[in-house]
C-alpha angles and dihedrals in degrees: 000000000000102000126063124192136180124217134191112218133180116246094256095052089045091055090046090052092052093046091052092047092051093044092047091040091229136113122274088247089059091050088056093046090051095046093049088050094050094046090052094049090049089052093055095051118095113255104261089219091056091047090051091051093048090050091049093052092049090050092049091048090049092050090052097049111128092014098071136034121235088252092053090046092053091047092051090052092047089051091051092054094057 
């Protein structure tokens, strides 16, 4: 490794770090590397709640096709946001 960093951790976090290192049979530094990697990957994933809402809107739009104009659809969306 080419970069050293010092952290100040509260006692509970330090104990959790040690437990994970023991359980995973890796160094504490490896626990930090894996945790940072996981946190970053989680941040780049779309929010499942957002995806669910988008898919629901698409299904609603599809179900209304032929029954409502684009203008009526947009007005219905605007009304729902108020």
